[in-house]
MIMARTOR-684933 format. One record per residue (C-alpha): y, x, z. Coordinates in steps of 0.001 Angstrom, whole numbers, plus 500000, padded with zeros to 6 digits. Layout:
REM residues N
<north=Y, east=X, up=Z>
...
//
This chain:
REM residues 458
<north=391675, east=957952, up=915114>
<north=389957, east=957890, up=918309>
<north=388299, east=954943, up=917437>
<north=386987, east=955522, up=914627>
<north=385771, east=958388, up=915618>
<north=384044, east=956617, up=918390>
<north=382445, east=954743, up=916036>
<north=380811, east=957123, up=914186>
<north=376945, east=957511, up=914365>
<north=377397, east=961243, up=915986>
<north=379286, east=959711, up=919369>
<north=376634, east=957114, up=919420>
<north=375636, east=956560, up=923481>
<north=372557, east=958895, up=923964>
<north=369199, east=957427, up=923569>
<north=367930, east=956789, up=927193>
<north=365460, east=958959, up=928580>
<north=362044, east=958166, up=928735>
<north=361501, east=956298, up=931960>
<north=357948, east=958800, up=932746>
<north=360386, east=961720, up=932871>
<north=361732, east=960279, up=935914>
<north=359878, east=962533, up=938418>
<north=359785, east=959917, up=941602>
<north=358330, east=957521, up=939050>
<north=356277, east=959515, up=937111>
<north=354314, east=960278, up=940783>
<north=354648, east=956836, up=941760>
<north=352941, east=955557, up=938570>
<north=350110, east=958207, up=938912>
<north=349292, east=957214, up=942215>
<north=349283, east=953829, up=941416>
<north=347263, east=954420, up=938222>
<north=344496, east=956785, up=940138>
<north=344344, east=954649, up=943610>
<north=344120, east=951246, up=941809>
<north=341215, east=952609, up=939596>
<north=339613, east=953546, up=942533>
<north=339959, east=950591, up=943809>
<north=338562, east=948092, up=940930>
<north=335767, east=950416, up=940303>
<north=334678, east=949886, up=944315>
<north=335828, east=946136, up=943707>
<north=333233, east=945859, up=940635>
<north=330697, east=947966, up=942549>
<north=331069, east=945426, up=945467>
<north=330239, east=942608, up=943251>
<north=327451, east=944014, up=941378>
<north=325883, east=944565, up=944923>
<north=326485, east=941558, up=945885>
<north=325426, east=939712, up=943019>
<north=321983, east=941618, up=943109>
<north=321120, east=940960, up=947006>
<north=322125, east=937361, up=946580>
<north=321480, east=934162, up=944242>
<north=324399, east=932338, up=942446>
<north=328282, east=932989, up=942639>
<north=328507, east=931438, up=946260>
<north=328395, east=934888, up=947194>
<north=330653, east=936443, up=944952>
<north=332960, east=933937, up=945919>
<north=333191, east=934803, up=949343>
<north=333638, east=938394, up=948701>
<north=336516, east=937845, up=946504>
<north=337700, east=935745, up=949156>
<north=337738, east=938833, up=951714>
<north=340163, east=940122, up=949022>
<north=342361, east=936955, up=948908>
<north=343056, east=935827, up=952507>
<north=344212, east=939189, up=954221>
<north=346618, east=939244, up=951108>
<north=347920, east=935726, up=952292>
<north=347726, east=936173, up=956034>
<north=349387, east=939536, up=956345>
<north=351231, east=939394, up=953053>
<north=353782, east=937549, up=955418>
<north=354332, east=940802, up=957329>
<north=353730, east=943703, up=954627>
<north=356869, east=942360, up=952846>
<north=359129, east=942976, up=956489>
<north=357065, east=946376, up=956752>
<north=358175, east=947738, up=953673>
<north=361660, east=945911, up=953865>
<north=362206, east=947994, up=957282>
<north=360043, east=951499, up=956845>
<north=359590, east=954279, up=955071>
<north=358002, east=953161, up=951665>
<north=357017, east=956899, up=950835>
<north=355325, east=956769, up=954522>
<north=353886, east=953890, up=953808>
<north=352447, east=954270, up=950372>
<north=350562, east=957593, up=952024>
<north=349570, east=955859, up=955313>
<north=347529, east=953087, up=952794>
<north=346193, east=955476, up=950763>
<north=344824, east=957510, up=953997>
<north=343370, east=954131, up=954993>
<north=341613, east=953027, up=951867>
<north=340209, east=956589, up=951600>
<north=339079, east=956391, up=954980>
<north=337249, east=952576, up=954160>
<north=335619, east=953759, up=951038>
<north=333733, east=955956, up=952976>
<north=332793, east=952757, up=955170>
<north=331535, east=951082, up=951671>
<north=329196, east=954090, up=951087>
<north=327904, east=953848, up=954620>
<north=327631, east=949888, up=954207>
<north=325982, east=949676, up=950631>
<north=323144, east=947797, up=951643>
<north=324360, east=945240, up=953708>
<north=326109, east=942179, up=952673>
<north=327898, east=941269, up=955712>
<north=329276, east=944550, up=956447>
<north=330791, east=945087, up=953247>
<north=332781, east=941581, up=952983>
<north=333690, east=942512, up=956489>
<north=335045, east=946054, up=955539>
<north=336447, east=944903, up=952262>
<north=338940, east=942655, up=954832>
<north=339995, east=945985, up=956055>
<north=340282, east=947462, up=952643>
<north=342098, east=944563, up=951462>
<north=344932, east=944265, up=953601>
<north=345331, east=948139, up=953393>
<north=345733, east=947272, up=949393>
<north=347906, east=944774, up=950167>
<north=350661, east=947191, up=952001>
<north=350033, east=949282, up=949204>
<north=350504, east=946713, up=946430>
<north=353616, east=945282, up=948031>
<north=355680, east=948730, up=948535>
<north=354625, east=950297, up=944960>
<north=356108, east=947328, up=943387>
<north=359246, east=947129, up=945606>
<north=359663, east=950942, up=945336>
<north=359894, east=950948, up=941116>
<north=363340, east=949081, up=941308>
<north=364550, east=951851, up=943668>
<north=363661, east=954965, up=941677>
<north=364582, east=953706, up=937910>
<north=367507, east=952457, up=936791>
<north=368504, east=949221, up=936147>
<north=368249, east=949294, up=932820>
<north=365080, east=951191, up=932407>
<north=363462, east=948578, up=935063>
<north=361774, east=946621, up=931880>
<north=360182, east=949554, up=930527>
<north=359564, east=950876, up=934262>
<north=357814, east=947212, up=934984>
<north=356004, east=947582, up=931624>
<north=354620, east=950724, up=932603>
<north=353729, east=949703, up=935742>
<north=351848, east=946622, up=934486>
<north=350105, east=949331, up=931945>
<north=348883, east=950949, up=934783>
<north=347227, east=947663, up=936399>
<north=346106, east=947199, up=932689>
<north=344857, east=950982, up=932720>
<north=343257, east=951037, up=936187>
<north=341020, east=947652, up=935229>
<north=340190, east=949752, up=932419>
<north=339228, east=952988, up=933994>
<north=337487, east=951657, up=937295>
<north=335616, east=948534, up=935528>
<north=335175, east=949870, up=932212>
<north=334877, east=953833, up=932692>
<north=333687, east=955078, up=935938>
<north=331502, east=951837, up=937611>
<north=329163, east=951152, up=933761>
<north=328895, east=955204, up=934017>
<north=328521, east=956289, up=937559>
<north=326202, east=952883, up=938779>
<north=323479, east=953333, up=936046>
<north=323555, east=957326, up=936318>
<north=324238, east=958793, up=939730>
<north=324142, east=955319, up=941513>
<north=326524, east=953528, up=944119>
<north=326663, east=956341, up=946715>
<north=328231, east=958959, up=944123>
<north=330882, east=955858, up=942916>
<north=332522, east=955642, up=946696>
<north=332387, east=959434, up=947093>
<north=334798, east=959978, up=943660>
<north=336755, east=956459, up=944465>
<north=337413, east=958439, up=948232>
<north=338866, east=961384, up=946133>
<north=340600, east=959405, up=943946>
<north=342448, east=958063, up=946997>
<north=342664, east=961119, up=948840>
<north=344507, east=961869, up=945085>
<north=347052, east=959249, up=945228>
<north=347923, east=960595, up=949017>
<north=349117, east=964130, up=947230>
<north=351594, east=962155, up=944502>
<north=352653, east=960357, up=947423>
<north=353452, east=962939, up=949957>
<north=355259, east=965319, up=946420>
<north=357736, east=962138, up=946158>
<north=361078, east=962738, up=947143>
<north=362831, east=960403, up=949699>
<north=362998, east=957295, up=947576>
<north=367141, east=957159, up=947856>
<north=369559, east=957457, up=950540>
<north=368006, east=954562, up=952832>
<north=364553, east=955772, up=952916>
<north=365027, east=959507, up=954303>
<north=361687, east=959359, up=955848>
<north=360411, east=960237, up=958373>
<north=363955, east=958960, up=959980>
<north=363467, east=955343, up=959976>
<north=361210, east=953702, up=962705>
<north=358391, east=951747, up=962509>
<north=359805, east=947633, up=962755>
<north=359844, east=946234, up=966056>
<north=357389, east=944010, up=967409>
<north=360311, east=941101, up=967501>
<north=360796, east=942345, up=964059>
<north=357178, east=941223, up=962790>
<north=357209, east=938523, up=965141>
<north=360098, east=936699, up=962811>
<north=357833, east=937400, up=960010>
<north=356670, east=933639, up=959305>
<north=360885, east=932634, up=959651>
<north=361426, east=935832, up=957198>
<north=359283, east=934469, up=954486>
<north=360342, east=931131, up=954681>
<north=364084, east=931828, up=954682>
<north=362838, east=934228, up=951479>
<north=360869, east=930858, up=949968>
<north=364594, east=928526, up=950505>
<north=366154, east=931578, up=948945>
<north=364357, east=931755, up=945903>
<north=364087, east=927794, up=945596>
<north=367706, east=927715, up=944931>
<north=367545, east=929479, up=941700>
<north=365626, east=927546, up=939215>
<north=365012, east=930875, up=937224>
<north=363590, east=932903, up=940131>
<north=361418, east=930098, up=941210>
<north=359763, east=929480, up=937027>
<north=359473, east=933358, up=937570>
<north=357826, east=932901, up=940779>
<north=355694, east=930128, up=939264>
<north=354475, east=932135, up=936080>
<north=353567, east=935245, up=937881>
<north=351308, east=933149, up=940857>
<north=349369, east=931272, up=937761>
<north=349000, east=934916, up=936272>
<north=347577, east=936231, up=939271>
<north=345048, east=933490, up=939905>
<north=343638, east=933650, up=936552>
<north=342694, east=937329, up=937166>
<north=340877, east=936106, up=940689>
<north=339251, east=933717, up=939034>
<north=337852, east=935499, up=936371>
<north=336597, east=937997, up=938780>
<north=334551, east=935453, up=940325>
<north=333423, east=933612, up=937231>
<north=332579, east=936346, up=935154>
<north=328969, east=937581, up=936667>
<north=328097, east=934180, up=936107>
<north=329213, east=933692, up=932879>
<north=327606, east=936689, up=932082>
<north=323966, east=935519, up=933114>
<north=324600, east=931522, up=932747>
<north=326059, east=931602, up=928981>
<north=325724, east=935160, up=927383>
<north=321966, east=935903, up=929338>
<north=323027, east=939484, up=930231>
<north=323040, east=941526, up=932936>
<north=326134, east=941052, up=934711>
<north=326945, east=944889, up=935107>
<north=327608, east=944791, up=931366>
<north=330467, east=942290, up=931167>
<north=333216, east=945312, up=931252>
<north=331528, east=946268, up=928495>
<north=331967, east=942511, up=927103>
<north=335156, east=942256, up=928056>
<north=336828, east=945320, up=927246>
<north=338993, east=943717, up=924715>
<north=340775, east=942598, up=927494>
<north=342086, east=945800, up=928063>
<north=342265, east=946769, up=924804>
<north=344748, east=943381, up=924401>
<north=346331, east=943696, up=927549>
<north=347561, east=947362, up=926629>
<north=348288, east=946534, up=923244>
<north=350518, east=943616, up=924666>
<north=352310, east=945579, up=926937>
<north=353239, east=948000, up=924200>
<north=354731, east=945324, up=922205>
<north=356261, east=943316, up=925419>
<north=359675, east=945037, up=925229>
<north=360569, east=944130, up=921588>
<north=359424, east=940582, up=922041>
<north=361463, east=939803, up=925269>
<north=364237, east=941431, up=923299>
<north=363905, east=939459, up=920997>
<north=362773, east=935974, up=922580>
<north=364294, east=936689, up=926195>
<north=361905, east=936925, up=929632>
<north=361400, east=933149, up=930217>
<north=360410, east=932558, up=926533>
<north=358143, east=935184, up=926559>
<north=356196, east=934454, up=929246>
<north=355819, east=930628, up=927605>
<north=354069, east=932587, up=924889>
<north=352026, east=933964, up=927115>
<north=351138, east=930821, up=928797>
<north=349795, east=929054, up=925533>
<north=348265, east=931854, up=924299>
<north=346282, east=932172, up=927720>
<north=345394, east=928379, up=927673>
<north=343603, east=929210, up=924064>
<north=342444, east=932097, up=924931>
<north=340496, east=930932, up=928030>
<north=339396, east=927354, up=925808>
<north=338198, east=929814, up=922944>
<north=335780, east=931662, up=926021>
<north=334985, east=928513, up=927580>
<north=333977, east=926829, up=924193>
<north=331018, east=929729, up=923952>
<north=328934, east=927868, up=925549>
<north=328941, east=924695, up=923671>
<north=328881, east=926990, up=920456>
<north=325412, east=928138, up=921748>
<north=324303, east=924722, up=922359>
<north=324961, east=923688, up=918742>
<north=323921, east=927213, up=916904>
<north=320664, east=927016, up=919647>
<north=319329, east=924147, up=917421>
<north=318948, east=925926, up=913926>
<north=316983, east=928441, up=912962>
<north=319480, east=931094, up=911179>
<north=321821, east=931313, up=913801>
<north=320320, east=931237, up=917158>
<north=322010, east=933146, up=919232>
<north=319694, east=934111, up=921820>
<north=316901, east=934585, up=918674>
<north=316044, east=938168, up=917232>
<north=318653, east=938379, up=914909>
<north=321464, east=940698, up=915803>
<north=324680, east=941933, up=914850>
<north=324687, east=945818, up=915657>
<north=322954, east=945162, up=918231>
<north=325079, east=942190, up=919749>
<north=324365, east=939075, up=919547>
<north=326955, east=935855, up=917996>
<north=327837, east=934597, up=921565>
<north=328935, east=938448, up=922252>
<north=330772, east=938731, up=919055>
<north=332148, east=935600, up=919660>
<north=333189, east=936437, up=923465>
<north=334733, east=940183, up=922486>
<north=336754, east=938320, up=919871>
<north=338335, east=936099, up=922052>
<north=338980, east=938579, up=924927>
<north=341232, east=940522, up=923304>
<north=343725, east=938223, up=922274>
<north=343457, east=936767, up=926270>
<north=344457, east=940187, up=927317>
<north=347496, east=940414, up=924894>
<north=348548, east=937249, up=925939>
<north=348564, east=937961, up=930007>
<north=350525, east=941282, up=929383>
<north=353318, east=938664, up=928472>
<north=352714, east=936923, up=931522>
<north=353737, east=939110, up=934715>
<north=355837, east=942048, up=933767>
<north=358387, east=939728, up=932410>
<north=358300, east=937547, up=935813>
<north=358539, east=940564, up=937830>
<north=361176, east=942003, up=935913>
<north=363463, east=938615, up=936121>
<north=362606, east=938671, up=940495>
<north=363564, east=942213, up=940600>
<north=366684, east=941842, up=938573>
<north=367737, east=938558, up=940918>
<north=366459, east=939582, up=944527>
<north=368437, east=941743, up=946643>
<north=367734, east=944939, up=946970>
<north=367317, east=944248, up=950907>
<north=364915, east=941773, up=950655>
<north=362468, east=942688, up=947939>
<north=359637, east=943967, up=949581>
<north=360060, east=939450, up=950987>
<north=360572, east=938324, up=947667>
<north=357198, east=940697, up=946143>
<north=355009, east=939514, up=949230>
<north=356451, east=936157, up=948965>
<north=354666, east=936162, up=945319>
<north=351699, east=937540, up=946303>
<north=351058, east=935148, up=949146>
<north=351895, east=932631, up=947243>
<north=349628, east=933643, up=943929>
<north=346832, east=934745, up=946686>
<north=347410, east=930970, up=948824>
<north=347082, east=928825, up=945277>
<north=344108, east=930241, up=944394>
<north=342078, east=930360, up=947272>
<north=341110, east=926430, up=946870>
<north=339785, east=927185, up=943374>
<north=338197, east=931113, up=944627>
<north=336238, east=928652, up=947308>
<north=335562, east=925966, up=944901>
<north=334865, east=927537, up=941271>
<north=331474, east=929520, up=942677>
<north=329830, east=926715, up=943854>
<north=331490, east=924320, up=940459>
<north=330390, east=926853, up=938382>
<north=326175, east=927144, up=939381>
<north=326293, east=923131, up=939412>
<north=328246, east=921934, up=936787>
<north=328262, east=925555, up=934439>
<north=331636, east=927649, up=934250>
<north=332493, east=925780, up=930631>
<north=333841, east=922999, up=932666>
<north=335947, east=925216, up=935230>
<north=337787, east=927399, up=932145>
<north=338424, east=924541, up=930537>
<north=340162, east=923182, up=933991>
<north=341734, east=926068, up=934178>
<north=343107, east=925988, up=930798>
<north=344334, east=922590, up=931338>
<north=346342, east=924203, up=934244>
<north=347998, east=927152, up=931766>
<north=349139, east=924372, up=929479>
<north=350636, east=922248, up=931794>
<north=352464, east=924815, up=933368>
<north=353654, east=925907, up=929857>
<north=354756, east=922712, up=929012>
<north=356716, east=922720, up=932295>
<north=358365, east=925881, up=931296>
<north=359413, east=924922, up=928368>
<north=360986, east=921660, up=929836>
<north=363580, east=923708, up=931903>
<north=363724, east=926667, up=929272>
<north=365412, east=923589, up=926682>
<north=367265, east=922255, up=929279>
<north=368409, east=925672, up=930266>
<north=369038, east=926594, up=926421>
<north=371648, east=923515, up=926157>
<north=373302, east=924615, up=929527>
<north=372318, east=921838, up=931468>
<north=371578, east=923204, up=934998>
<north=370924, east=926662, up=934526>
<north=371947, east=928329, up=937850>
<north=374624, east=931240, up=937597>
<north=373261, east=934753, up=937203>
<north=374913, east=935954, up=940465>
<north=372757, east=933615, up=942785>
<north=370152, east=935699, up=944221>
<north=373050, east=938850, up=944588>
<north=374597, east=937614, up=947562>
<north=372523, east=937993, up=951085>
<north=370440, east=934287, up=952014>
<north=372872, east=932239, up=954232>
//
């Protein structure tokens, strides 16, 4: 009788509380959403300023590299610092640093060289913030909410791109100008500082301010710790594949940051500051994808969900790259000339095609990073999560450096479409590689035991 009673609908376990009802996660999520919105608004503004003050995509590549290289250099140290020091204090100090650097951008907004120099320090602070923010997620939510938390985390990333690049920057730049945008971004970083201050200590192992800064010896061994982390990850094929997926998805975002201004000028014949409006469907698609992510992951599993996303990314990038050949073909016609006076809702055929392909691109991207990050969170030991996350960021940015250096110049010489087709080919190759291992694992051939990453490294 007891068993029968337990199986009645009334005795079912209560539903899991929404993850945003967790005060620590809510404050962490708000700090991320607000500060990253400010960061994206600043990044877009810098891209616009540099594009206006210089010619071509080469200086745009240099600007993006000024954000990427510090992530590689200091990412190695950020993992050690996050694992050994107070995460709450790091959230506070990194946002204070970015608030002060936003003021520096305001003062140096007419000097390309100074903007690039300040960007290096800004990217360094952002690297420490990003590592701390991501690593803190599994420390403030239970394991059964980790996928939901990472989905919200990714949604905040996407939402911050929408808020920063599609709302704040496009509205403020033509109305009140760059100075006010930097001032508002400064205030937003200040609000993020308040959110971090209001956070309670993150579990008993992060009772700030009792924990001291890592010693010089601990930081000196950061490179060795980083290599040890990569060796530990390499022993687990599932985590290694998740690391490759995360690095690929992150590199794609950086490459698009370089190529979009050039794409707007060379293909769509539109000013680069209109890019956020044209590519707004990317954000909409990403939000829809993140909403559907838990259902898709439950149906297919995390690895297969990422594979679906990689295939979708490849097809979407091919479609966007094909807009230029389509334009060349339509230009020879009289009725469908995309550069003629006829418009649909005030938009050319090329713009409409780009916006149509941008939505699926965002949806597919949403299926890549959050599941890959969840896999790493689940399989990494708690005491080395900072180093694991730093390793994935460092690897993603290190992999992207050469393409970033080359992409701008190649796009200037040969056009944007060949670069986009090359990106799509790489994505398709990684998807094929992933399918091979997923089929192999599904047959029980060589799949590593789930507990492999739960033991400390040798």
